[in-house]
C-alpha beads as a LAMMPS data file, in Angstrom:
LAMMPS data file: protein, C-alpha beads

288 atoms
287 bonds

1 atom types
1 bond types

-500.0 500.0 xlo xhi
-500.0 500.0 ylo yhi
-500.0 500.0 zlo zhi

Masses

1 110.0

Atoms # bond

1 1 1 15.994 27.647 -0.410
2 1 1 14.729 25.336 2.365
3 1 1 13.139 22.079 1.251
4 1 1 9.333 22.216 1.254
5 1 1 7.872 19.483 3.471
6 1 1 4.177 18.554 3.062
7 1 1 2.242 18.906 6.311
8 1 1 0.978 15.307 6.382
9 1 1 4.498 13.940 5.874
10 1 1 5.864 16.183 8.615
11 1 1 3.152 14.995 11.018
12 1 1 3.923 11.336 10.250
13 1 1 7.636 11.847 10.841
14 1 1 7.043 13.503 14.199
15 1 1 5.467 10.315 15.566
16 1 1 8.784 8.469 15.990
17 1 1 12.466 9.275 16.643
18 1 1 13.355 7.422 13.418
19 1 1 10.956 9.605 11.445
20 1 1 12.314 12.800 12.957
21 1 1 15.867 11.729 12.184
22 1 1 14.962 10.914 8.571
23 1 1 13.230 14.269 8.161
24 1 1 16.356 16.062 9.383
25 1 1 18.456 14.197 6.779
26 1 1 15.966 14.638 3.941
27 1 1 17.251 17.991 2.553
28 1 1 20.772 16.623 2.113
29 1 1 19.402 13.402 0.528
30 1 1 17.381 15.386 -2.024
31 1 1 20.333 17.695 -2.746
32 1 1 22.587 14.705 -3.380
33 1 1 20.077 13.011 -5.706
34 1 1 19.408 16.221 -7.585
35 1 1 23.137 16.592 -8.270
36 1 1 23.951 12.945 -8.923
37 1 1 21.010 12.314 -11.265
38 1 1 21.217 15.815 -12.823
39 1 1 17.581 16.587 -12.013
40 1 1 15.557 19.765 -11.896
41 1 1 13.089 19.197 -9.075
42 1 1 9.750 20.950 -8.591
43 1 1 7.669 21.500 -5.470
44 1 1 6.595 18.267 -3.768
45 1 1 3.154 16.787 -4.177
46 1 1 0.927 17.525 -1.184
47 1 1 -2.319 16.128 0.184
48 1 1 -3.742 13.313 2.273
49 1 1 -1.831 10.645 0.314
50 1 1 1.611 12.121 1.038
51 1 1 2.398 10.733 4.476
52 1 1 5.259 8.235 4.091
53 1 1 7.482 9.697 1.358
54 1 1 8.714 12.962 -0.148
55 1 1 7.518 12.945 -3.754
56 1 1 8.071 15.645 -6.379
57 1 1 8.004 16.106 -10.157
58 1 1 11.440 16.132 -11.743
59 1 1 12.961 16.890 -15.133
60 1 1 15.800 14.689 -16.395
61 1 1 18.828 15.998 -18.323
62 1 1 17.196 15.112 -21.667
63 1 1 14.116 17.139 -20.736
64 1 1 11.865 14.151 -20.059
65 1 1 9.527 14.179 -17.078
66 1 1 9.894 11.900 -14.068
67 1 1 8.993 11.725 -10.382
68 1 1 11.490 11.662 -7.518
69 1 1 10.365 9.670 -4.501
70 1 1 12.345 9.459 -1.263
71 1 1 10.634 7.049 1.106
72 1 1 10.589 7.417 4.857
73 1 1 12.055 4.217 6.396
74 1 1 8.972 2.062 6.694
75 1 1 8.684 -1.647 7.511
76 1 1 5.857 -2.340 5.074
77 1 1 7.491 -0.608 2.098
78 1 1 11.043 -1.912 2.557
79 1 1 10.991 -3.869 -0.733
80 1 1 9.196 -1.329 -2.938
81 1 1 12.236 -0.875 -5.198
82 1 1 12.660 -4.646 -5.618
83 1 1 8.969 -4.994 -6.377
84 1 1 9.037 -2.296 -9.044
85 1 1 12.015 -4.031 -10.647
86 1 1 10.158 -7.351 -10.570
87 1 1 6.963 -5.973 -12.179
88 1 1 8.988 -3.795 -14.587
89 1 1 6.114 -1.489 -15.490
90 1 1 3.521 -4.246 -15.916
91 1 1 1.223 -2.792 -14.593
92 1 1 3.191 -0.507 -12.252
93 1 1 4.964 2.774 -12.904
94 1 1 8.423 2.127 -14.338
95 1 1 11.515 2.478 -12.190
96 1 1 14.046 4.658 -14.035
97 1 1 16.747 4.687 -11.351
98 1 1 17.068 3.886 -7.662
99 1 1 19.298 4.304 -4.641
100 1 1 18.452 1.535 -2.159
101 1 1 20.521 3.038 0.663
102 1 1 18.591 6.310 0.448
103 1 1 15.301 4.490 -0.327
104 1 1 15.042 6.825 -3.316
105 1 1 13.372 6.173 -6.655
106 1 1 13.255 8.013 -9.940
107 1 1 9.932 6.966 -11.444
108 1 1 7.927 7.263 -14.609
109 1 1 5.555 10.209 -14.371
110 1 1 1.870 9.411 -14.894
111 1 1 0.108 11.937 -17.113
112 1 1 -2.509 13.212 -16.390
113 1 1 -2.023 11.409 -13.049
114 1 1 -5.697 11.451 -12.054
115 1 1 -6.536 9.133 -9.152
116 1 1 -8.828 6.205 -9.918
117 1 1 -10.858 7.060 -6.803
118 1 1 -12.452 9.945 -8.745
119 1 1 -14.214 7.415 -11.003
120 1 1 -17.520 5.628 -10.178
121 1 1 -17.241 2.836 -7.608
122 1 1 -18.178 0.014 -10.003
123 1 1 -15.423 1.196 -12.345
124 1 1 -12.914 1.311 -9.481
125 1 1 -13.736 -2.296 -8.582
126 1 1 -13.276 -3.564 -12.136
127 1 1 -9.991 -1.715 -12.714
128 1 1 -8.437 -2.626 -9.360
129 1 1 -9.404 -6.275 -9.883
130 1 1 -7.866 -6.341 -13.368
131 1 1 -4.633 -4.754 -12.091
132 1 1 -4.353 -7.181 -9.185
133 1 1 -4.762 -10.189 -11.478
134 1 1 -1.859 -8.880 -13.581
135 1 1 0.350 -8.281 -10.541
136 1 1 -0.109 -11.780 -9.123
137 1 1 2.896 -13.739 -10.362
138 1 1 5.206 -16.179 -8.678
139 1 1 8.547 -14.571 -7.796
140 1 1 10.248 -17.947 -8.239
141 1 1 12.362 -19.751 -5.675
142 1 1 15.327 -17.365 -5.526
143 1 1 13.928 -14.083 -4.226
144 1 1 14.390 -11.782 -1.235
145 1 1 10.751 -10.825 -0.698
146 1 1 9.308 -11.417 2.768
147 1 1 6.368 -13.751 3.390
148 1 1 2.999 -12.209 4.224
149 1 1 3.200 -13.891 7.640
150 1 1 6.047 -11.490 8.517
151 1 1 3.803 -8.472 7.945
152 1 1 0.960 -10.023 9.936
153 1 1 3.255 -10.859 12.863
154 1 1 4.484 -7.248 12.864
155 1 1 0.915 -5.943 12.916
156 1 1 -0.115 -8.453 15.594
157 1 1 2.652 -7.153 17.854
158 1 1 1.354 -3.587 17.410
159 1 1 -2.211 -4.661 18.110
160 1 1 -1.252 -6.617 21.237
161 1 1 0.585 -3.559 22.553
162 1 1 -2.785 -1.726 22.532
163 1 1 -4.709 -4.497 24.321
164 1 1 -6.024 -2.162 27.035
165 1 1 -7.816 -0.103 24.346
166 1 1 -9.673 -2.960 22.612
167 1 1 -13.435 -2.386 22.593
168 1 1 -14.152 -6.058 21.787
169 1 1 -11.310 -8.329 22.990
170 1 1 -12.966 -11.512 21.743
171 1 1 -13.278 -10.183 18.222
172 1 1 -9.688 -8.904 18.176
173 1 1 -8.310 -12.238 19.369
174 1 1 -10.316 -14.058 16.695
175 1 1 -8.760 -11.770 14.086
176 1 1 -5.265 -12.325 15.490
177 1 1 -5.830 -16.077 15.302
178 1 1 -6.623 -15.749 11.598
179 1 1 -3.517 -13.608 11.084
180 1 1 -1.560 -16.593 12.382
181 1 1 -3.457 -19.387 10.618
182 1 1 -4.579 -18.115 7.200
183 1 1 -1.143 -17.806 5.523
184 1 1 -0.397 -21.506 5.986
185 1 1 -3.659 -22.599 4.333
186 1 1 -3.189 -20.703 1.057
187 1 1 -3.336 -22.951 -2.010
188 1 1 -1.398 -20.437 -4.118
189 1 1 1.274 -17.861 -3.282
190 1 1 2.220 -14.874 -5.437
191 1 1 3.918 -11.522 -5.087
192 1 1 1.326 -9.216 -3.531
193 1 1 0.988 -5.434 -3.718
194 1 1 -0.671 -5.452 -0.222
195 1 1 -1.700 -1.768 -0.473
196 1 1 -3.556 -1.563 -3.770
197 1 1 -6.638 0.636 -3.684
198 1 1 -8.075 3.344 -5.928
199 1 1 -5.818 6.009 -4.381
200 1 1 -2.742 4.084 -5.543
201 1 1 -3.841 3.834 -9.176
202 1 1 -3.141 6.744 -11.526
203 1 1 -4.313 7.530 -15.031
204 1 1 -1.410 7.475 -17.503
205 1 1 -0.490 7.606 -21.190
206 1 1 1.505 4.379 -21.577
207 1 1 -1.466 2.452 -20.166
208 1 1 -4.877 3.723 -19.068
209 1 1 -4.042 3.050 -15.396
210 1 1 -0.793 2.289 -13.528
211 1 1 -0.108 1.109 -9.982
212 1 1 2.008 3.179 -7.582
213 1 1 3.331 2.531 -4.058
214 1 1 3.375 -1.282 -3.944
215 1 1 4.434 -2.868 -0.656
216 1 1 5.490 -6.340 -1.782
217 1 1 5.116 -9.517 0.267
218 1 1 4.661 -13.099 -0.917
219 1 1 1.420 -14.793 0.028
220 1 1 -2.246 -15.585 -0.550
221 1 1 -3.815 -13.509 -3.384
222 1 1 -7.083 -13.363 -1.429
223 1 1 -5.324 -11.104 1.068
224 1 1 -4.722 -8.521 -1.677
225 1 1 -8.472 -7.947 -2.028
226 1 1 -8.686 -6.425 1.428
227 1 1 -7.059 -3.003 1.051
228 1 1 -9.435 -1.888 -1.693
229 1 1 -12.383 -3.156 0.354
230 1 1 -11.223 -1.439 3.549
231 1 1 -10.667 1.836 1.728
232 1 1 -14.370 1.699 0.877
233 1 1 -15.516 1.086 4.449
234 1 1 -18.889 2.834 3.925
235 1 1 -19.780 0.525 1.014
236 1 1 -18.573 -2.469 2.980
237 1 1 -20.602 -1.329 5.980
238 1 1 -23.784 -1.052 3.891
239 1 1 -23.523 -4.563 2.380
240 1 1 -20.557 -6.533 3.771
241 1 1 -21.145 -9.954 2.237
242 1 1 -22.510 -8.695 -1.076
243 1 1 -19.602 -6.279 -1.552
244 1 1 -17.058 -9.025 -0.857
245 1 1 -18.795 -11.555 -3.114
246 1 1 -18.961 -9.122 -6.047
247 1 1 -15.306 -8.107 -5.727
248 1 1 -14.134 -11.705 -5.269
249 1 1 -15.946 -12.636 -8.486
250 1 1 -14.090 -9.871 -10.367
251 1 1 -10.827 -11.199 -8.905
252 1 1 -11.740 -14.831 -9.708
253 1 1 -11.102 -15.743 -6.087
254 1 1 -12.892 -17.771 -3.435
255 1 1 -15.224 -15.292 -1.698
256 1 1 -14.944 -17.228 1.571
257 1 1 -11.195 -16.611 1.806
258 1 1 -11.690 -12.949 0.972
259 1 1 -14.327 -12.794 3.731
260 1 1 -11.951 -14.360 6.260
261 1 1 -9.088 -12.011 5.405
262 1 1 -11.379 -8.973 5.484
263 1 1 -12.812 -10.019 8.844
264 1 1 -9.315 -10.564 10.259
265 1 1 -8.144 -7.107 9.214
266 1 1 -11.285 -5.348 10.453
267 1 1 -10.964 -7.097 13.802
268 1 1 -7.209 -7.047 14.405
269 1 1 -5.421 -4.447 12.266
270 1 1 -3.410 -1.999 14.408
271 1 1 -5.042 1.433 14.476
272 1 1 -4.737 4.839 16.082
273 1 1 -8.319 4.894 17.357
274 1 1 -9.744 1.675 18.753
275 1 1 -12.943 3.568 19.677
276 1 1 -14.132 3.791 16.044
277 1 1 -17.105 1.378 15.996
278 1 1 -17.322 0.841 12.212
279 1 1 -14.570 -1.786 11.779
280 1 1 -15.996 -3.878 14.620
281 1 1 -19.570 -3.566 13.347
282 1 1 -18.579 -4.753 9.863
283 1 1 -16.431 -7.508 11.387
284 1 1 -19.404 -8.765 13.406
285 1 1 -21.514 -8.840 10.232
286 1 1 -18.834 -11.013 8.596
287 1 1 -18.290 -13.291 11.607
288 1 1 -20.208 -16.435 10.805

Bonds

1 1 1 2
2 1 2 3
3 1 3 4
4 1 4 5
5 1 5 6
6 1 6 7
7 1 7 8
8 1 8 9
9 1 9 10
10 1 10 11
11 1 11 12
12 1 12 13
13 1 13 14
14 1 14 15
15 1 15 16
16 1 16 17
17 1 17 18
18 1 18 19
19 1 19 20
20 1 20 21
21 1 21 22
22 1 22 23
23 1 23 24
24 1 24 25
25 1 25 26
26 1 26 27
27 1 27 28
28 1 28 29
29 1 29 30
30 1 30 31
31 1 31 32
32 1 32 33
33 1 33 34
34 1 34 35
35 1 35 36
36 1 36 37
37 1 37 38
38 1 38 39
39 1 39 40
40 1 40 41
41 1 41 42
42 1 42 43
43 1 43 44
44 1 44 45
45 1 45 46
46 1 46 47
47 1 47 48
48 1 48 49
49 1 49 50
50 1 50 51
51 1 51 52
52 1 52 53
53 1 53 54
54 1 54 55
55 1 55 56
56 1 56 57
57 1 57 58
58 1 58 59
59 1 59 60
60 1 60 61
61 1 61 62
62 1 62 63
63 1 63 64
64 1 64 65
65 1 65 66
66 1 66 67
67 1 67 68
68 1 68 69
69 1 69 70
70 1 70 71
71 1 71 72
72 1 72 73
73 1 73 74
74 1 74 75
75 1 75 76
76 1 76 77
77 1 77 78
78 1 78 79
79 1 79 80
80 1 80 81
81 1 81 82
82 1 82 83
83 1 83 84
84 1 84 85
85 1 85 86
86 1 86 87
87 1 87 88
88 1 88 89
89 1 89 90
90 1 90 91
91 1 91 92
92 1 92 93
93 1 93 94
94 1 94 95
95 1 95 96
96 1 96 97
97 1 97 98
98 1 98 99
99 1 99 100
100 1 100 101
101 1 101 102
102 1 102 103
103 1 103 104
104 1 104 105
105 1 105 106
106 1 106 107
107 1 107 108
108 1 108 109
109 1 109 110
110 1 110 111
111 1 111 112
112 1 112 113
113 1 113 114
114 1 114 115
115 1 115 116
116 1 116 117
117 1 117 118
118 1 118 119
119 1 119 120
120 1 120 121
121 1 121 122
122 1 122 123
123 1 123 124
124 1 124 125
125 1 125 126
126 1 126 127
127 1 127 128
128 1 128 129
129 1 129 130
130 1 130 131
131 1 131 132
132 1 132 133
133 1 133 134
134 1 134 135
135 1 135 136
136 1 136 137
137 1 137 138
138 1 138 139
139 1 139 140
140 1 140 141
141 1 141 142
142 1 142 143
143 1 143 144
144 1 144 145
145 1 145 146
146 1 146 147
147 1 147 148
148 1 148 149
149 1 149 150
150 1 150 151
151 1 151 152
152 1 152 153
153 1 153 154
154 1 154 155
155 1 155 156
156 1 156 157
157 1 157 158
158 1 158 159
159 1 159 160
160 1 160 161
161 1 161 162
162 1 162 163
163 1 163 164
164 1 164 165
165 1 165 166
166 1 166 167
167 1 167 168
168 1 168 169
169 1 169 170
170 1 170 171
171 1 171 172
172 1 172 173
173 1 173 174
174 1 174 175
175 1 175 176
176 1 176 177
177 1 177 178
178 1 178 179
179 1 179 180
180 1 180 181
181 1 181 182
182 1 182 183
183 1 183 184
184 1 184 185
185 1 185 186
186 1 186 187
187 1 187 188
188 1 188 189
189 1 189 190
190 1 190 191
191 1 191 192
192 1 192 193
193 1 193 194
194 1 194 195
195 1 195 196
196 1 196 197
197 1 197 198
198 1 198 199
199 1 199 200
200 1 200 201
201 1 201 202
202 1 202 203
203 1 203 204
204 1 204 205
205 1 205 206
206 1 206 207
207 1 207 208
208 1 208 209
209 1 209 210
210 1 210 211
211 1 211 212
212 1 212 213
213 1 213 214
214 1 214 215
215 1 215 216
216 1 216 217
217 1 217 218
218 1 218 219
219 1 219 220
220 1 220 221
221 1 221 222
222 1 222 223
223 1 223 224
224 1 224 225
225 1 225 226
226 1 226 227
227 1 227 228
228 1 228 229
229 1 229 230
230 1 230 231
231 1 231 232
232 1 232 233
233 1 233 234
234 1 234 235
235 1 235 236
236 1 236 237
237 1 237 238
238 1 238 239
239 1 239 240
240 1 240 241
241 1 241 242
242 1 242 243
243 1 243 244
244 1 244 245
245 1 245 246
246 1 246 247
247 1 247 248
248 1 248 249
249 1 249 250
250 1 250 251
251 1 251 252
252 1 252 253
253 1 253 254
254 1 254 255
255 1 255 256
256 1 256 257
257 1 257 258
258 1 258 259
259 1 259 260
260 1 260 261
261 1 261 262
262 1 262 263
263 1 263 264
264 1 264 265
265 1 265 266
266 1 266 267
267 1 267 268
268 1 268 269
269 1 269 270
270 1 270 271
271 1 271 272
272 1 272 273
273 1 273 274
274 1 274 275
275 1 275 276
276 1 276 277
277 1 277 278
278 1 278 279
279 1 279 280
280 1 280 281
281 1 281 282
282 1 282 283
283 1 283 284
284 1 284 285
285 1 285 286
286 1 286 287
287 1 287 288
């Protein structure tokens, strides 16, 4: 039978020639993994979160449950497998097997797998903060992870390519300046998840909550506060400074650095719609 492709994943792939090429190869990749790892694979997970990978429940030869993930080639997530090996299930999902060439992972299945975002906001803050503090470890001197500055330079190039669409050029350029300057002023560098928010935390049996979909880079831990904050843009909009100060306290971080990183991302992150006023309005409230 033809491979089922979630609608959101299909739409993401159609945006680039690389994505379309990967989507055309995907059925043969899944067939090969199913045979090589002796898996029985179910229908893929679907929904708003499934946009950069084909992910499905799988049963291993011994009858145990797992999840098969085949990632679309993606700059930000290039070292996900290495990151999962580094954290080794503490506090991420465990990596059972991997094929780096295919960007494929056989992962621990989270049961019941409920997203943290369904819990009250104050609970989300506390759990995300506790998970981030556990993730932040030095990768040592001999590692292949990219510095955070590499990600920011990549994003800055995307943002500059959309210069004609900027609603507030001064604000965007201020954010781009921070993208360039903040990494070099960090007093501590650790392996970051970079994309940890309540949608990437699942309820599990081995631990109450486990992290999925890390996108590892090495850099300032204050940066890692931003994705959770940006995924709660309405809360941030209602009380920008108070929201940042409360979350920074949970993280045991300097609220001023979290403010600067959050401002930079609101002002200068690449985006599909530069007409959305909310990021700029919150950025102005944080610009002091």
